[in-house]
C-alpha positions as CSV (number, residue, x, y, z in Angstrom):
1,M,1.4,-5.3,-11.3
2,Q,3.2,-3.9,-14.3
3,R,3.9,-0.3,-15.3
4,Q,1.4,-0.7,-18.2
5,Y,-1.4,-1.4,-15.7
6,W,-0.8,1.8,-13.8
7,E,-0.4,3.9,-17.0
8,K,-3.7,2.5,-18.2
9,I,-5.6,3.1,-15.0
10,A,-4.1,6.5,-14.1
11,P,-6.9,8.7,-15.8
12,A,-9.6,6.8,-13.8
13,Y,-7.5,6.4,-10.6
14,N,-10.1,8.0,-8.3
15,E,-12.8,5.7,-9.5
16,E,-10.8,2.5,-9.7
17,I,-8.4,2.5,-6.7
18,F,-9.4,2.4,-3.0
19,D,-8.7,5.7,-1.2
20,V,-6.8,4.9,2.0
21,L,-6.6,8.5,3.0
22,Q,-10.3,9.1,2.8
23,N,-11.2,5.9,4.5
24,D,-8.7,6.1,7.4
25,D,-11.4,7.5,9.6
26,K,-9.3,7.6,12.8
27,A,-6.4,9.3,11.0
28,I,-4.0,6.7,12.3
29,I,-1.6,7.1,9.3
30,R,-1.7,10.8,9.4
31,S,-1.0,10.7,13.2
32,A,2.0,8.4,12.6
33,I,3.4,10.8,10.0
34,K,3.0,13.8,12.2
35,R,4.9,12.1,15.1
36,I,8.1,11.7,13.0
37,A,7.8,14.7,10.7
38,S,10.1,17.7,10.9
39,P,10.7,20.8,8.7
40,R,14.3,19.7,8.6
41,K,13.6,16.3,7.1
42,T,13.2,14.9,3.6
43,V,10.5,12.3,3.0
44,I,10.0,9.9,0.1
45,D,6.4,9.1,-0.9
46,A,7.2,5.7,-2.5
47,G,4.5,4.8,-5.0
48,C,2.7,8.1,-4.7
49,A,0.3,7.4,-7.6
50,I,-1.7,10.6,-8.3
51,G,-0.4,12.2,-5.1
52,K,-3.3,11.9,-2.6
53,W,-0.9,12.1,0.4
54,L,1.2,15.0,-0.9
55,P,-1.0,17.7,0.8
56,V,-0.4,15.8,4.0
57,L,3.3,15.5,3.6
58,S,4.3,18.8,2.0
59,P,3.5,21.1,5.1
60,L,5.3,18.8,7.5
61,F,8.6,18.2,5.7
62,K,11.4,20.3,4.2
63,K,11.3,18.3,1.0
64,V,9.0,15.6,-0.5
65,I,10.3,13.3,-3.2
66,A,7.2,11.8,-4.9
67,T,8.0,8.6,-6.8
68,D,5.9,6.4,-8.9
69,I,6.3,3.8,-11.7
70,S,3.7,5.6,-13.8
71,A,4.5,8.8,-15.7
72,K,0.8,9.5,-16.1
73,N,0.2,9.2,-12.4
74,L,3.1,11.7,-11.7
75,A,1.8,14.1,-14.4
76,I,-1.7,14.1,-12.7
77,A,-0.1,14.6,-9.2
78,E,2.1,17.5,-10.4
79,K,-0.8,19.2,-12.1
80,T,-3.1,18.7,-9.1
81,H,-0.5,20.0,-6.6
82,V,1.2,22.7,-8.6
83,H,0.8,25.0,-5.5
84,L,3.1,22.7,-3.4
85,A,6.6,24.1,-4.0
86,N,8.7,21.6,-2.0
87,I,7.9,18.5,-4.1
88,E,10.2,16.8,-6.5
89,Y,8.6,14.3,-8.9
90,C,10.6,11.2,-10.0
91,R,9.5,8.3,-12.2
92,V,11.0,5.4,-10.4
93,D,10.4,1.6,-10.4
94,M,10.9,0.7,-6.8
95,S,10.8,-3.0,-7.8
96,A,13.7,-2.7,-10.3
97,G,17.4,-2.8,-9.6
98,K,19.5,-0.3,-7.8
99,L,18.1,3.2,-7.5
100,K,19.8,6.6,-7.6
101,L,17.6,8.3,-5.1
102,P,19.4,10.1,-2.3
103,P,18.6,8.5,1.1
104,A,15.8,10.2,3.0
105,D,14.9,10.6,6.6
106,V,11.4,9.2,6.2
107,I,9.7,6.9,3.7
108,V,5.9,6.7,3.4
109,C,4.7,3.7,1.3
110,I,1.0,3.2,1.2
111,N,-0.5,0.2,-0.6
112,A,2.2,0.3,-3.2
113,I,3.9,-3.1,-2.8
114,L,1.1,-5.1,-4.5
115,S,2.9,-7.1,-7.2
116,A,2.2,-10.8,-7.4
117,S,5.9,-11.3,-8.3
118,L,8.1,-12.4,-5.4
119,K,11.2,-11.1,-7.2
120,K,9.6,-7.6,-7.6
121,R,8.4,-7.5,-4.0
122,Q,11.9,-8.4,-2.7
123,A,13.4,-5.7,-4.8
124,F,10.9,-3.2,-3.5
125,F,11.5,-4.0,0.1
126,H,15.3,-3.8,-0.4
127,N,15.0,-0.5,-2.2
128,L,12.9,0.9,0.7
129,S,15.8,0.1,3.0
130,S,18.5,1.4,0.6
131,C,16.7,4.7,0.2
132,L,16.4,5.3,4.0
133,K,19.1,6.8,6.2
134,K,20.3,4.8,9.2
135,G,17.9,5.8,12.0
136,G,15.3,6.9,9.5
137,H,11.6,6.0,9.8
138,L,9.4,3.9,7.5
139,I,5.6,4.1,7.5
140,L,4.3,1.1,5.5
141,V,0.7,0.3,4.7
142,V,-0.3,-2.9,2.9
143,P,-3.4,-5.1,2.4
144,S,-4.0,-7.7,5.1
145,L,-4.2,-11.3,4.2
146,E,-5.9,-12.1,7.5
147,S,-8.6,-9.5,6.7
148,W,-9.1,-11.0,3.2
149,L,-9.6,-14.4,4.7
150,L,-12.0,-13.1,7.3
151,T,-14.0,-11.4,4.6
152,R,-14.3,-14.7,2.6
153,I,-15.3,-16.7,5.7
154,I,-18.0,-14.2,6.6
155,Q,-19.2,-14.0,3.0
156,H,-19.4,-17.8,2.7
157,Q,-21.1,-18.4,6.1
158,W,-23.8,-15.8,5.6
159,K,-24.1,-15.8,1.8
160,I,-23.5,-12.1,1.5
161,D,-23.5,-10.8,-2.1
162,K,-23.7,-14.4,-3.2
163,E,-24.0,-13.6,-6.9
164,L,-20.6,-11.9,-6.8
165,F,-18.6,-14.7,-5.2
166,S,-18.1,-17.7,-7.4
167,E,-18.2,-21.1,-5.6
168,R,-16.7,-23.0,-8.6
169,L,-13.9,-22.3,-10.9
170,P,-12.6,-24.1,-14.0
171,G,-9.8,-26.6,-13.2
172,I,-6.9,-24.5,-14.6
173,E,-8.1,-21.3,-12.9
174,A,-8.6,-23.2,-9.6
175,V,-5.1,-24.5,-9.7
176,K,-3.8,-21.0,-10.5
177,R,-5.8,-19.5,-7.6
178,Y,-4.5,-22.2,-5.2
179,R,-0.9,-21.5,-6.2
180,D,-1.4,-17.7,-5.8
181,I,-3.1,-17.9,-2.4
182,R,-0.1,-19.9,-1.0
183,Q,1.9,-16.7,-1.6
184,G,-0.7,-14.3,-0.4
185,N,-1.8,-13.3,-3.9
186,V,-5.5,-12.9,-4.2
187,E,-7.8,-11.6,-6.9
188,I,-8.9,-8.0,-6.7
189,D,-11.0,-7.0,-9.7
190,S,-9.4,-10.0,-11.6
191,V,-5.9,-8.8,-10.8
192,A,-3.6,-10.9,-8.6
193,T,-2.8,-8.6,-5.7
194,K,-0.4,-9.3,-2.9
195,H,-1.8,-9.4,0.7
196,Y,0.4,-9.8,3.8
197,L,0.4,-11.6,7.1
198,K,1.4,-9.6,10.1
199,E,4.3,-12.0,11.0
200,E,5.3,-12.1,7.3
201,L,5.8,-8.4,7.4
202,H,7.8,-8.5,10.6
203,L,10.2,-11.0,8.9
204,L,10.4,-9.1,5.6
205,L,11.3,-5.8,7.4
206,S,13.8,-7.4,9.8
207,K,15.6,-8.9,6.8
208,E,16.1,-5.4,5.5
209,H,17.5,-4.1,8.9
210,M,14.2,-2.5,10.0
211,E,13.2,-2.6,13.6
212,L,9.4,-2.5,14.1
213,T,8.2,0.3,16.4
214,A,4.4,-0.2,15.9
215,V,1.9,-2.5,14.3
216,K,-1.7,-1.2,13.8
217,K,-4.8,-2.0,11.9
218,I,-6.3,0.6,9.6
219,E,-9.9,-0.4,9.8
220,Y,-12.6,0.3,7.2
221,G,-16.3,-0.2,6.9
222,W,-17.8,-3.4,5.6
223,N,-19.2,-1.5,2.6
224,T,-15.6,-1.5,1.3
225,E,-15.9,-5.3,0.9
226,F,-19.6,-6.0,0.3
227,L,-22.3,-4.2,-1.8
228,K,-24.9,-5.2,0.7
229,P,-23.3,-5.8,4.1
230,P,-25.9,-6.9,6.7
231,K,-26.9,-4.3,9.3
232,W,-25.7,-6.5,12.1
233,L,-22.2,-6.8,10.7
234,D,-19.9,-4.3,12.5
235,Q,-16.9,-5.6,14.5
236,P,-14.5,-6.9,13.7
237,R,-13.9,-4.8,10.6
238,P,-11.8,-5.3,7.5
239,W,-8.3,-3.7,7.7
240,D,-4.9,-3.0,6.2
241,W,-1.8,-3.4,8.2
242,M,0.3,-0.3,9.1
243,M,3.9,-1.0,10.2
244,T,6.2,1.7,11.4
245,A,9.9,0.9,11.7
246,I,13.3,2.4,12.1
247,K,16.3,1.4,10.0
248,N,18.9,0.1,12.4
249,K,21.9,-0.6,10.2
């Protein structure tokens, strides 16, 4: 996803973008943050968007560096959270080249590494590592490819929201979708969006000198996937992956 996309969507962010904070009913992410937080530590919110997690982070840390690719997102975040005095706002493209951010003790990155571009994703993961102190903690949340596949299997087998799921695509579009899915890029509101396998994440983080400390599912209700989920559809539920890791080098 390009900067232009996020600048365009910023004014309607609450209506257009899934709210992980609100839908994390078991507060798994918040609990993970609290376990490693300290009033002596600095945390980077990498890809903070309009700052939904800033009221969670600000009371727990000495300083919060809120970064985002979109200037409009940051302007909304700063205006919304003007009462939070320990936040520094920085327009940063985490998928670009070398960054000038000082290394932090903790990085929180929630559904921000979504680009269909392998090059941009590789840069983003590398910059997460370079912006984290040795021994620092990363809390990473990303969309699950396994969950997306499960959703499509369930939809196809029980014909849920049939009118919304096309069974046929024009040849050129079908080839594009096939090439995308091989890289975990799936269509969300007509935008190719990266989804991740659990083992893929393990490998990506280890290549950036990150040692996994926990892998958890952030589960959501089926109404996040279907307009009319059947009443019998409960478990298993759709999910994002949450990975916590320590930088070991």
